[in-house]
Every structure is written in structure tokens, then in C-alpha cells.
C-alpha positions as CSV (number, residue, x, y, z in Angstrom):
1,X,11.2,-6.0,-23.2
2,X,14.0,-7.3,-25.4
3,X,15.6,-6.0,-28.5
4,X,16.9,-9.5,-29.4
5,X,16.0,-13.0,-28.4
6,X,14.6,-14.0,-25.0
7,X,16.8,-13.6,-22.0
8,X,15.8,-14.8,-18.6
9,X,16.8,-12.1,-16.1
10,X,14.9,-13.3,-13.1
11,X,17.1,-12.8,-10.0
12,X,18.6,-15.6,-8.0
13,X,16.7,-14.5,-5.0
14,X,14.1,-17.2,-5.2
15,X,16.6,-19.9,-6.0
16,X,18.7,-18.9,-3.1
17,X,15.8,-18.7,-0.8
18,X,14.5,-22.1,-1.9
19,X,18.0,-23.6,-1.5
20,X,18.2,-22.2,2.0
21,X,14.8,-23.6,2.9
22,X,15.7,-27.1,1.6
23,X,19.0,-27.0,3.4
24,X,17.4,-26.0,6.7
25,X,14.6,-28.4,6.2
26,X,16.9,-31.4,5.7
27,X,17.8,-31.2,9.4
28,X,15.3,-33.2,11.5
29,X,15.2,-31.8,15.0
30,X,15.2,-34.0,18.1
31,X,11.9,-33.6,19.9
32,X,12.2,-32.4,23.5
33,X,10.1,-34.0,26.2
34,X,6.6,-32.6,26.5
35,X,5.9,-30.4,29.5
36,X,3.2,-31.3,32.1
37,X,0.7,-28.8,30.6
38,X,1.4,-29.8,27.0
39,X,-1.4,-31.3,24.9
40,X,-1.8,-32.3,21.2
41,X,-3.5,-29.3,19.6
42,X,-3.9,-30.6,16.1
43,X,-7.5,-31.3,15.0
44,X,-8.1,-34.6,13.3
45,X,-4.4,-35.2,12.9
46,X,-5.1,-38.9,12.1
47,X,-7.6,-38.0,9.4
48,X,-10.1,-40.3,11.0
49,X,-12.8,-37.7,10.2
50,X,-11.7,-37.2,6.6
51,X,-10.4,-33.7,5.9
52,X,-12.3,-32.1,8.8
53,X,-10.2,-29.2,10.1
54,X,-7.8,-29.3,7.0
55,X,-7.6,-27.1,4.0
56,X,-6.1,-28.8,0.9
57,X,-5.2,-27.1,-2.4
58,X,-7.5,-27.9,-5.3
59,X,-8.6,-31.6,-5.2
60,X,-5.3,-32.9,-4.1
61,X,-6.2,-34.3,-0.7
62,X,-8.4,-37.2,0.4
63,X,-8.7,-39.5,3.4
64,X,-8.0,-43.2,2.5
65,X,-8.1,-46.5,4.4
66,X,-4.8,-47.9,3.0
67,X,-2.0,-47.4,3.7
68,X,-2.3,-46.1,7.2
69,X,0.1,-45.7,10.0
70,X,-2.4,-45.7,12.9
71,X,-6.2,-45.9,13.1
72,X,-8.3,-46.5,10.1
73,X,-7.5,-43.5,7.9
74,X,-4.6,-41.5,6.5
75,X,-4.2,-38.5,4.1
76,X,-3.4,-39.2,0.5
77,X,-2.2,-36.1,-1.4
78,X,-1.4,-36.0,-5.1
79,X,0.6,-33.1,-6.6
80,X,-0.5,-32.0,-10.1
81,X,0.9,-29.4,-12.4
82,X,1.7,-26.3,-10.4
83,X,-0.1,-27.7,-7.3
84,X,2.2,-29.3,-4.7
85,X,-0.7,-30.9,-2.8
86,X,-0.5,-28.7,0.3
87,X,-2.8,-29.4,3.2
88,X,-2.8,-27.0,6.1
89,X,-4.5,-26.2,9.4
90,X,-4.5,-23.1,11.6
91,X,-4.0,-23.8,15.3
92,X,-4.4,-21.6,18.3
93,X,-1.2,-21.3,20.4
94,X,0.3,-19.4,23.2
95,X,2.9,-16.6,22.8
96,X,6.5,-17.3,23.9
97,X,6.0,-21.1,24.0
98,X,7.7,-24.1,22.6
99,X,6.0,-26.6,20.3
100,X,6.9,-29.9,18.7
101,X,5.3,-30.8,15.3
102,X,5.4,-34.4,14.1
103,X,3.8,-36.5,11.5
104,X,4.3,-40.0,9.9
105,X,4.8,-39.8,6.1
106,X,5.2,-42.2,3.3
107,X,6.5,-41.1,-0.2
108,X,9.2,-39.1,-1.8
109,X,9.8,-35.4,-1.1
110,X,7.2,-35.0,1.6
111,X,7.4,-31.8,3.6
112,X,6.2,-30.9,7.1
113,X,6.3,-27.3,8.5
114,X,4.8,-24.4,10.3
115,X,4.4,-20.8,9.4
116,X,3.4,-17.7,11.3
117,X,5.4,-18.6,14.3
118,X,6.4,-15.1,15.0
119,X,10.1,-16.2,15.3
120,X,11.6,-18.6,12.7
121,X,9.2,-20.6,10.5
122,X,10.3,-24.2,10.3
123,X,10.1,-27.1,7.9
124,X,11.6,-30.6,7.5
125,X,11.3,-33.1,4.7
126,X,12.2,-36.6,3.5
127,X,13.7,-37.2,0.1
128,X,12.8,-40.9,-0.1
129,X,10.5,-42.9,2.1
130,X,9.3,-46.3,0.9
131,X,7.9,-47.1,4.4
132,X,6.3,-44.9,7.1
133,X,8.8,-42.4,8.5
134,X,8.4,-39.8,11.2
135,X,9.2,-36.2,10.5
136,X,9.7,-33.9,13.5
137,X,10.6,-30.3,14.0
138,X,10.3,-27.7,16.8
139,X,9.7,-24.0,17.1
140,X,9.1,-21.3,19.6
141,X,6.3,-18.7,19.2
142,X,6.9,-15.0,19.2
143,X,5.7,-12.6,22.0
144,X,2.4,-11.8,20.2
145,X,1.8,-15.0,18.3
146,X,-1.6,-16.6,19.0
147,X,-2.0,-18.9,16.0
148,X,0.2,-20.8,13.6
149,X,-0.4,-22.7,10.4
150,X,0.9,-26.2,10.2
151,X,1.2,-27.9,6.8
152,X,2.3,-30.8,4.7
153,X,3.0,-30.9,1.0
154,X,4.8,-32.8,-1.7
155,X,6.7,-31.6,-4.7
156,X,5.6,-30.8,-8.2
157,X,5.3,-33.7,-10.6
158,X,6.0,-36.4,-7.9
159,X,3.6,-39.3,-7.2
160,X,1.0,-39.3,-4.4
161,X,2.3,-39.3,-0.8
162,X,0.6,-40.2,2.5
163,X,0.5,-38.4,5.9
164,X,-0.9,-39.8,9.2
165,X,-0.9,-39.2,13.0
166,X,0.1,-35.5,12.7
167,X,0.5,-33.9,16.2
168,X,1.4,-30.4,17.5
169,X,2.3,-30.8,21.1
170,X,2.6,-27.8,23.4
171,X,0.7,-25.4,25.7
172,X,-3.0,-24.9,24.6
173,X,-3.8,-21.4,23.3
174,X,-6.5,-19.2,24.4
175,X,-9.8,-19.8,22.6
176,X,-10.2,-17.8,19.4
177,X,-12.8,-15.1,19.7
178,X,-14.9,-13.5,17.0
179,X,-13.1,-10.3,15.8
180,X,-14.3,-6.8,16.4
181,X,-16.4,-4.9,13.9
182,X,-14.2,-3.1,11.3
183,X,-14.0,0.7,11.6
184,X,-13.0,3.4,9.2
185,X,-14.8,2.1,6.1
186,X,-14.4,4.5,3.2
187,X,-14.2,4.7,-0.6
188,X,-10.8,5.1,-2.2
189,X,-11.7,5.2,-5.9
190,X,-14.8,5.4,-8.1
191,X,-15.5,4.4,-11.7
192,X,-18.7,4.0,-13.7
193,X,-18.7,0.3,-12.8
194,X,-16.6,-0.2,-9.6
195,X,-16.1,1.1,-6.1
196,X,-12.8,0.6,-4.3
197,X,-13.1,0.4,-0.5
198,X,-10.7,0.4,2.4
199,X,-11.1,0.1,6.2
200,X,-9.0,-0.3,9.3
201,X,-7.4,-3.7,9.9
202,X,-8.9,-5.7,12.8
203,X,-6.7,-7.6,15.2
204,X,-7.3,-11.3,15.1
205,X,-9.1,-11.2,11.8
206,X,-8.1,-13.7,9.1
207,X,-10.3,-12.2,6.4
208,X,-13.2,-9.8,5.6
209,X,-16.6,-9.9,3.9
210,X,-17.8,-7.0,1.9
211,X,-21.6,-6.4,1.6
212,X,-23.5,-4.4,-0.9
213,X,-27.1,-3.6,0.1
214,X,-26.9,-6.4,2.7
215,X,-25.7,-9.1,0.3
216,X,-22.1,-10.4,0.5
217,X,-20.4,-9.5,-2.8
218,X,-16.7,-9.9,-2.1
219,X,-14.1,-11.3,0.3
220,X,-10.6,-10.0,1.1
221,X,-7.6,-11.1,3.1
222,X,-6.6,-7.5,3.8
223,X,-8.4,-4.3,4.7
224,X,-9.3,-3.3,1.1
225,X,-11.4,-4.5,-1.8
226,X,-12.9,-3.4,-5.1
227,X,-16.5,-4.2,-5.9
228,X,-17.1,-4.4,-9.7
229,X,-20.0,-4.9,-12.1
230,X,-21.9,-1.8,-11.0
231,X,-24.1,0.6,-12.9
232,X,-23.0,4.1,-13.8
233,X,-24.4,7.1,-11.8
234,X,-25.9,4.8,-9.2
235,X,-25.7,5.0,-5.4
236,X,-24.8,1.9,-3.5
237,X,-24.6,1.0,0.2
238,X,-21.6,-0.9,1.5
239,X,-20.7,-2.6,4.8
240,X,-17.8,-4.9,5.9
241,X,-17.3,-7.6,8.5
242,X,-14.3,-9.3,9.9
243,X,-13.9,-13.1,10.1
244,X,-11.7,-15.8,11.7
245,X,-12.0,-19.4,12.8
246,X,-14.4,-18.4,15.6
247,X,-16.9,-16.8,13.2
248,X,-17.9,-13.4,11.7
249,X,-18.3,-10.0,13.4
250,X,-21.3,-7.8,13.0
251,X,-21.3,-5.6,9.9
252,X,-19.8,-2.2,10.1
253,X,-21.8,1.0,9.8
254,X,-22.9,1.5,6.2
255,X,-21.5,4.0,3.8
256,X,-22.9,5.2,0.5
257,X,-20.9,5.5,-2.7
258,X,-22.1,6.7,-6.1
259,X,-20.5,5.4,-9.3
260,X,-19.4,7.9,-11.9
261,X,-21.3,8.7,-15.1
262,X,-18.9,6.9,-17.4
263,X,-15.4,6.9,-18.9
264,X,-13.8,5.0,-16.0
265,X,-12.2,8.0,-14.2
266,X,-8.8,7.9,-12.6
267,X,-6.7,7.9,-15.7
268,X,-9.0,5.9,-18.0
269,X,-8.7,8.5,-20.9
270,X,-11.5,6.9,-23.0
271,X,-9.9,3.7,-23.9
272,X,-12.3,1.0,-25.4
273,X,-13.8,-1.4,-22.8
274,X,-11.4,-4.1,-24.1
275,X,-8.1,-2.8,-25.2
276,X,-5.2,-4.4,-27.1
277,X,-1.8,-2.9,-26.3
278,X,1.4,-3.6,-28.3
279,X,5.0,-2.4,-28.5
280,X,6.3,-1.3,-31.9
281,X,10.0,-1.6,-32.6
282,X,10.4,2.0,-33.8
283,X,14.0,2.7,-32.9
284,X,15.7,-0.6,-33.7
285,X,15.4,-3.8,-35.7
286,X,15.7,-7.4,-34.7
287,X,14.7,-10.8,-36.0
288,X,11.0,-9.8,-36.2
289,X,11.7,-7.1,-38.9
290,X,10.7,-3.5,-39.0
291,X,7.0,-2.5,-39.1
292,X,6.0,1.0,-40.3
293,X,3.5,2.9,-38.2
294,X,1.1,3.1,-41.1
295,X,1.1,-0.7,-41.4
296,X,0.0,-1.4,-37.8
297,X,-3.5,-3.1,-38.0
298,X,-6.5,-1.4,-36.5
299,X,-6.7,-4.2,-33.9
300,X,-4.2,-2.3,-31.7
301,X,-5.7,0.3,-29.4
302,X,-2.5,1.5,-27.7
303,X,0.8,1.5,-29.5
304,X,3.9,2.0,-27.4
305,X,7.0,3.2,-29.3
306,X,10.0,1.2,-28.2
307,X,12.2,2.8,-26.9
308,X,13.2,6.1,-25.5
309,X,16.6,5.6,-23.8
310,X,18.8,7.7,-21.6
311,X,22.1,9.3,-22.7
312,X,23.6,7.6,-19.6
313,X,22.1,5.6,-16.8
314,X,21.9,8.5,-14.3
315,X,21.4,11.4,-16.7
316,X,17.6,11.3,-16.9
317,X,18.0,12.7,-20.4
318,X,15.8,10.6,-22.7
319,X,16.3,10.4,-26.4
320,X,14.2,8.8,-29.2
321,X,14.8,8.5,-32.9
322,X,13.6,6.3,-35.7
323,X,15.6,3.2,-36.6
324,X,18.6,4.0,-38.9
325,X,18.1,3.2,-42.6
326,X,21.2,0.9,-42.4
327,X,19.5,-1.2,-39.8
328,X,15.9,-0.8,-41.1
329,X,15.9,-0.4,-44.9
330,X,12.1,0.0,-45.0
331,X,11.9,2.7,-42.3
332,X,9.6,5.6,-43.1
333,X,10.6,9.3,-43.0
334,X,10.0,11.4,-39.9
335,X,7.2,13.2,-41.8
336,X,5.6,9.9,-42.7
337,X,5.9,8.6,-39.2
338,X,4.3,11.7,-37.7
339,X,1.5,11.6,-40.2
340,X,0.8,8.0,-39.5
341,X,0.7,8.7,-35.7
342,X,-2.0,11.4,-36.4
343,X,-4.0,9.0,-38.6
344,X,-3.9,6.4,-35.7
345,X,-5.1,9.0,-33.3
346,X,-7.9,10.2,-35.6
347,X,-9.0,6.5,-35.6
348,X,-9.2,6.6,-31.8
349,X,-5.9,4.9,-31.1
350,X,-3.3,6.0,-28.4
351,X,0.4,6.3,-29.2
352,X,2.9,6.5,-26.3
353,X,6.6,6.8,-25.9
354,X,7.9,3.8,-23.9
355,X,10.9,4.5,-21.8
356,X,13.5,1.9,-20.8
357,X,13.3,-1.7,-22.1
358,X,16.1,-4.3,-21.7
359,X,18.9,-1.9,-22.6
360,X,17.6,1.4,-21.4
361,X,18.5,1.5,-17.7
362,X,17.1,4.7,-16.1
363,X,18.1,5.7,-12.6
364,X,16.7,9.1,-11.5
365,X,19.0,9.3,-8.5
366,X,19.1,13.1,-8.3
367,X,16.7,16.0,-8.7
368,X,18.7,17.1,-11.7
369,X,18.1,13.7,-13.4
370,X,14.4,14.0,-12.4
371,X,14.1,17.4,-14.1
372,X,16.0,16.3,-17.1
373,X,13.6,13.4,-17.5
374,X,10.6,15.7,-17.4
375,X,12.1,18.1,-19.9
376,X,13.4,15.4,-22.4
377,X,10.3,13.2,-22.3
378,X,8.1,16.3,-22.8
379,X,10.2,17.2,-25.9
380,X,9.6,13.7,-27.4
381,X,5.9,13.9,-26.7
382,X,5.6,17.3,-28.2
383,X,7.8,16.5,-31.2
384,X,5.7,13.5,-32.3
385,X,2.3,14.6,-30.8
386,X,2.0,11.6,-28.5
387,X,-0.7,10.7,-26.1
388,X,1.4,9.9,-23.1
389,X,4.1,7.7,-21.5
390,X,4.8,4.0,-20.9
391,X,7.3,3.2,-18.1
392,X,9.2,0.0,-18.9
393,X,12.0,0.3,-16.4
394,X,13.8,-3.0,-16.1
395,X,17.1,-4.5,-14.8
396,X,18.7,-2.2,-12.2
397,X,16.6,0.9,-12.9
398,X,14.5,0.6,-9.7
399,X,15.8,-0.6,-6.4
400,X,15.1,0.1,-2.7
401,X,17.7,1.5,-0.4
402,X,18.4,-0.4,2.9
403,X,15.7,0.7,5.4
404,X,13.1,1.6,2.8
405,X,10.6,-1.0,3.9
406,X,7.1,0.7,3.5
407,X,5.8,0.9,0.0
408,X,3.3,3.6,1.1
409,X,6.0,6.1,2.0
410,X,9.2,5.3,-0.1
411,X,12.4,7.1,0.6
412,X,14.8,5.8,-2.1
413,X,15.7,8.7,-4.5
414,X,15.2,6.6,-7.7
415,X,11.7,5.8,-6.5
416,X,10.7,9.2,-5.1
417,X,12.1,11.1,-8.2
418,X,10.4,8.9,-10.7
419,X,7.0,9.4,-8.9
420,X,7.6,13.2,-8.8
421,X,8.6,13.3,-12.5
422,X,5.5,11.4,-13.7
423,X,3.3,13.6,-11.6
424,X,4.9,16.7,-13.2
425,X,4.2,15.3,-16.7
426,X,0.6,14.4,-15.7
427,X,0.1,18.0,-14.4
428,X,1.6,19.5,-17.6
429,X,-0.6,17.5,-20.1
430,X,-3.8,17.2,-18.0
431,X,-6.5,14.5,-17.7
432,X,-6.0,13.1,-21.2
433,X,-2.4,12.1,-20.5
434,X,-2.2,8.3,-20.9
435,X,0.1,6.6,-18.3
436,X,0.9,2.9,-18.6
437,X,3.5,0.7,-16.9
438,X,5.1,-2.7,-17.9
439,X,7.1,-4.0,-15.0
440,X,8.3,-7.6,-14.6
441,X,6.8,-9.9,-12.0
442,X,10.0,-9.6,-10.0
443,X,9.2,-6.0,-9.3
444,X,5.5,-6.4,-8.5
445,X,4.0,-9.8,-7.5
446,X,7.3,-11.0,-5.9
447,X,6.6,-8.3,-3.3
448,X,4.0,-10.7,-1.7
449,X,7.0,-12.6,-0.3
450,X,10.0,-10.2,-0.5
451,X,10.3,-6.4,-0.4
452,X,13.6,-4.7,-1.0
453,X,16.6,-5.9,1.0
454,X,14.2,-7.0,3.8
455,X,14.1,-6.2,7.5
456,X,17.4,-7.8,8.1
457,X,19.1,-7.2,4.8
458,X,20.5,-9.7,2.4
459,X,17.6,-9.8,-0.1
460,X,17.7,-8.4,-3.7
461,X,16.8,-4.7,-3.2
462,X,14.9,-4.7,-6.5
463,X,12.2,-7.1,-5.2
464,X,8.8,-5.4,-5.3
465,X,10.4,-2.1,-6.2
466,X,7.6,-1.1,-8.6
467,X,5.0,-1.3,-5.8
468,X,5.6,2.2,-4.4
469,X,5.5,3.7,-7.9
470,X,2.3,2.0,-8.8
471,X,0.7,2.9,-5.5
472,X,1.6,6.5,-5.6
473,X,0.4,6.9,-9.1
474,X,-2.7,4.7,-9.0
475,X,-5.1,7.7,-9.4
476,X,-3.2,8.7,-12.6
477,X,-2.5,5.2,-13.9
478,X,-4.4,4.3,-17.1
479,X,-3.0,0.7,-17.5
480,X,-0.7,-1.7,-15.7
481,X,0.4,-4.6,-17.8
482,X,2.9,-6.7,-15.9
483,X,5.1,-8.9,-18.1
484,X,3.9,-12.4,-17.4
485,X,7.0,-13.8,-19.1
486,X,10.8,-14.1,-18.7
487,X,9.9,-14.9,-15.1
488,X,10.8,-17.5,-12.5
489,X,8.0,-19.2,-10.5
490,X,6.0,-16.7,-8.4
491,X,3.9,-17.4,-5.3
492,X,0.3,-16.5,-5.7
493,X,-2.3,-15.6,-3.1
494,X,-2.9,-19.4,-2.6
495,X,0.6,-19.6,-1.3
496,X,1.6,-21.9,-4.2
497,X,4.2,-21.2,-6.8
498,X,3.0,-20.6,-10.3
499,X,5.1,-21.0,-13.4
500,X,4.8,-19.1,-16.7
501,X,3.5,-20.5,-20.0
502,X,-0.1,-21.5,-19.1
503,X,-3.4,-20.0,-18.1
504,X,-2.7,-20.7,-14.4
505,X,0.2,-18.2,-14.3
506,X,-1.8,-15.4,-15.8
507,X,-4.8,-16.1,-13.6
508,X,-2.8,-16.1,-10.4
509,X,-0.6,-13.1,-11.3
510,X,-3.5,-10.9,-12.4
511,X,-5.7,-11.9,-9.5
512,X,-3.0,-10.6,-7.2
513,X,-3.1,-7.1,-8.8
514,X,-6.9,-6.9,-8.5
515,X,-7.4,-8.4,-5.0
516,X,-4.3,-6.7,-3.5
517,X,-1.9,-8.4,-1.1
518,X,0.1,-7.9,2.1
519,X,3.6,-6.8,1.1
520,X,6.3,-9.2,2.3
521,X,3.5,-10.9,4.2
522,X,3.0,-7.9,6.5
523,X,-0.8,-7.7,7.0
524,X,-0.5,-4.1,8.2
525,X,1.0,-3.1,4.8
526,X,-1.5,-4.3,2.2
527,X,-1.1,-3.2,-1.4
528,X,-4.6,-2.3,-2.4
529,X,-6.0,-3.9,-5.5
530,X,-6.2,-1.9,-8.7
531,X,-9.5,-1.4,-10.6
532,X,-10.0,-4.1,-13.2
533,X,-10.2,-1.5,-16.0
534,X,-6.6,-0.4,-15.0
535,X,-5.2,-3.9,-15.7
536,X,-4.2,-5.8,-18.8
537,X,-2.3,-9.1,-19.0
538,X,1.2,-8.9,-20.6
539,X,2.3,-11.8,-22.9
540,X,4.8,-12.6,-25.6
541,X,3.3,-12.6,-29.1
542,X,5.3,-15.7,-30.3
543,X,7.7,-18.3,-29.1
544,X,10.5,-16.1,-30.4
545,X,9.4,-13.0,-28.5
546,X,10.2,-14.2,-25.0
547,X,10.2,-17.1,-22.6
548,X,6.7,-18.0,-21.4
549,X,4.8,-17.9,-24.6
550,X,1.1,-18.9,-24.0
551,X,-1.0,-20.6,-26.7
552,X,-4.3,-18.9,-27.7
553,X,-6.3,-21.6,-26.1
554,X,-4.5,-21.0,-22.7
555,X,-4.9,-17.2,-23.1
556,X,-8.6,-17.7,-23.5
557,X,-8.8,-19.9,-20.5
558,X,-7.2,-17.2,-18.4
559,X,-9.6,-14.6,-19.8
560,X,-12.6,-16.9,-19.0
561,X,-11.5,-17.4,-15.4
562,X,-10.7,-13.8,-14.7
563,X,-13.7,-12.3,-16.5
564,X,-16.4,-15.1,-16.1
565,X,-14.9,-17.2,-13.3
566,X,-15.0,-20.3,-15.5
567,X,-12.0,-22.5,-16.7
568,X,-10.1,-21.5,-13.5
569,X,-8.4,-24.8,-12.9
570,X,-6.8,-25.2,-9.4
571,X,-6.5,-21.5,-8.7
572,X,-9.7,-19.7,-7.4
573,X,-9.8,-16.0,-8.0
574,X,-10.8,-13.5,-5.3
575,X,-13.5,-11.9,-7.5
576,X,-15.1,-12.0,-10.9
577,X,-13.1,-9.3,-12.8
578,X,-15.6,-8.5,-15.5
579,X,-14.1,-5.1,-16.3
580,X,-10.6,-6.5,-17.0
581,X,-9.2,-4.1,-19.7
582,X,-7.5,-6.5,-22.0
583,X,-4.1,-7.8,-23.2
584,X,-0.6,-6.4,-23.9
585,X,2.0,-8.1,-26.0
586,X,5.7,-7.8,-26.8
587,X,5.4,-7.0,-29.6
588,X,3.5,-5.8,-32.7
589,X,6.5,-6.8,-34.8
590,X,6.7,-10.3,-33.4
591,X,2.9,-10.7,-33.8
592,X,3.3,-9.8,-37.5
593,X,6.2,-12.3,-37.7
594,X,3.8,-14.9,-36.3
595,X,1.1,-14.1,-38.9
596,X,-0.9,-12.0,-36.4
597,X,-1.9,-14.9,-34.2
598,X,-2.0,-12.9,-31.0
599,X,-4.1,-10.0,-32.3
600,X,-6.4,-12.3,-34.3
601,X,-7.2,-14.3,-31.2
602,X,-7.9,-11.1,-29.2
603,X,-10.3,-9.9,-31.9
604,X,-12.0,-13.3,-32.1
605,X,-12.4,-13.6,-28.3
606,X,-13.9,-10.2,-27.8
607,X,-15.9,-10.2,-31.0
608,X,-14.0,-7.3,-32.6
């Protein structure tokens, strides 16, 4: 969150990674001679049977009769918007074996590659191809690799390209067998309208089906899911099965879970079913102007006071004071401010202290800093009679030490001490303590691709660094509202990059939080999805507030998709998230500057 104009702080990690991929991909390997036992393993590589065996993003792929390289058909793929027209196929292979992947392509910026090799994933591409050109690359599978995904795709905004006669030559893999029945099914969280489930991962499974009362109600890529849309105080029976290319396993033994009587549980603290969250510039002024607490409209359900900041980066000693009169001539007195907070609370609103922001770097690198944080934040809460805490750590506040690779058991002091400090505050103030977080996408959704410095080092250690904090505090967390702005492109669960500013970005980023995802692609370390009532979408209130402003029409499209599964565009969500809590914006001040466009649209959409 910024005191001044928008500043893009997204790390160079993605840019560097992309450049490395492009550089590596530009080298076309020379194909070795096929061995005696080698066969072409690609199914329908000439697209003679249409798209049989292929999975293409959105409606980007189609089999056409002209132009073709061989036979009577070829693939025509057309990139559109944030869709790069990727078509892929999963193929069974043998471990510790060499393979040659080839395809004939026509068009500019056409890519050919393989993922899941167990060694080094490969790709190659052509920048310009007016006539048919063969792309070829090779790879060796890892010691436990039994399947790989081969793919082609174009580039965003480029014309249609063509692919034909794709082959994967090498030793044939063992037949895919139906996976075993999942074991260990259990509930991990209950609300009045949802049940969160987890189970043991199954070797060879590519996905899971969740059943309620014998009817399939959800799918998942990892060993966890949340079933929503349930009735309070009601018992439900759940089972789960495992799936792969060979089929579906039998259903697991059933378990019974009973939803709570109401109120959401797990940190809900009696927020309205649809909540609007906003940041109030209380300690500073900028181009948006100062807004007094008493002048905040009733539309806002959660008001985050921006900001509490440390006396130094590592002190843990947080201070908050109202904006100086010299900077904010219309600032209210302390007594008026406190009285206005009480009036908001009497009307059912929550008022929190937000710690951090763009300038407030907080690193709790020692237990002394942790304890100072608890003491000083408690003093602010008590002084102003606040309802809780918003964590808005940005910049270099959170990072993972080398070797800290499992979000489920973090070891980095700045992470461990923050978790401990927040748990202490929760214990002190009890079940009514409101806890919210406002991380940037770099610290959360980027964790799908990169986590910390990586298994071999060299990555930005901040990548995904909020994940262990969110996970450890998920039972205490009232709301997570990731900042879907000031962000670079982020890969979604469809393995496509999504860019800020439109409905697609908010749909993909929010779906990741609700469906869960394997961290850094490791399917044995899946970040479980949050309950929908714990999640709000974070957006800038105006074009001046931050990069990635989204028009009201696009905001409504995102809400329609996530809540009703309509207007989804190319991205298909992994559930219908009818209990999504609402929206967050930076900021109330910027919304006022923009004639309350953001909050008026929220009220109109939800009928407030």
C-alpha cells in the first residue's frame, strides 16, 4: 500500500526466469538416432482425429485441413488476451530414459516443450516462420519419472500458428494404472456453510474427486478441498476418489462432518456476509486528501488505519499517531478520532490498526523484536479501542532463509517470530480479535512457481514468503485480501500467466487461494485452500491509487465468475465460491477522491 503514487515493486525474478527460458529455448538440439526399442509415443500427433488426446486452453485450438505439413489435418491455435493458446498432452514414459520431441510449426513465436521430466524441463521456439519449420529438443527422464507433459503454445497477442506431425520418440512407458483409493480423509475446518477436507496424497494420481452423499461436488489437483454452500448445523457424509489418465479409483471410506450453527467460525468475528474493507490514511496525507474517521461512509465494514510503523526496521516497536496538522489541516483531535471509532463500532463496523505499508518495513528477526511488537501493538489497540490487526508487510519485511523450503514448518526467524507474535495477540484479546492480511501477489500466488531461494538457491528469497504465515494462522485468520495490483504477470492454476487490470486476473488469483495449490510445483507440499468467507479481493479504488485499476464492469465480472460461475472468460474456476466475503480497496481516501465509485459499485452489486 502506498503513501504516494503507484510504484511497481514486483521483483525481477519472473523477468529473469523468463529471459533464461527464452535464451535456453532458442537453442534447437540435434536429435540423436532413435534406439531399436524406441517408438513414437505421442497420441494423435498429426491431429488427424481432431484434438483427441490434446488439452487446449479456452477455445484456442482446432484441427484444420489447410495448411498442413503431412496428412489431412493440422492444429490451428490462436492466442487471445491472456491466453497463449497452449495445447498439451500427458504421455507415459520410462524413468532414466532419453526422448526426442519434435514438431513441424508455421507462424511466429511458436514454442515446443516438455515439463515434468524429473530432470531439466526443456523448450525450443521459433521467432519467425513463414513456412513449415521443424522444432526439436531432447530430454532425459528422472529416476522416478513415469509421465511427462508435452506442449505447444504461441505468444500473447500474436496471430494464429499451426502445428503438425508432433512426435515423442523413445522407450514406451509402462501402462498407466488406476490409482489407489485415498486414505486418511478428515475434516480440517468447519463453518456454518462449508467443510474443509484433506487426505493422504496418492501416488500416480493426477487429481481427486470429492463426493457428498454419493454425489460429486468438487475436484482438486492436490490432497485437500473445501466444500461450500452447505446448511448450518447439518451433518454431511463425504468421500474422495483419486483419478488419472487410466480412470478413477473407488471411493474412500466415508466420514461425517457437521457444519457449525453460524457465525463462520475460525476467526469470522461476526462480519457481514458481504464485507467491504478499506484503508484510511490516518497518519499521513497524499494526493487523495485527508478523510476524517467520522466522514467515512457506512458502506465500509472494516476500516484499516494506515499505518502503524516501526521505530526501526528490526526494533519491532510499532508506533501510530494521527497525521500532523501541518500535513493534514483538517485532521480531527485525538478525542474526536476515538469518539468516531466508537461510533463506527456501535454501528457494527470493525476498526483495525494496519502495520507496515510501503514505507513500514518490519523484520522481527529476534525474540526481543517479537516481544516489542506484541507490547507496542497492544498499546495501540488499547489506546484507540481497536478491534484487531491488519498485517500489511511489504518490501523486504518477509523473506525465507536458504534451506527454509517447507511452508508447513518454517525456520526463518522473521517468519517464526511473526507467527508467534500474532498468536500471542490473539490469545490476549480472545475470539473477537479481528486478524486480516494484505500481502502482494509476489508473496502468495507466486509461490505456485517459486518458493524462497529455491532448492538450488539463486531465486528471490521473498517469493511465496507469506504462505507459512497464512498457513500457520489460518484458524485465526478473519480475512485475507491479497493486493491484486502493482503486480507482474502471475501464473494461475491453468499454468497460464495472468495480468492485472481485468476480471481474469482477479478470478485466477482468487481461485488459487480457494482451491489451494502445490507450492513450487511440489505435489507433496500443497497449500490448502482457505474458506471462501476468509477471502476478499484487493483492488485499487482509482487509477491514481495503484497500477492495475479495474473498472466496475470488470470487477462485477470477476464477482459473477467466482460467486456464480458465470462471466468466467477463458479461466475456469475450481469451484463455485458462493461464500466469498467481499472486496478490499486501497483506499477509502482514493475512493472519496474518485467520487466513491468503488464503494457505490460494491453496494449496487450486493444490493446494500
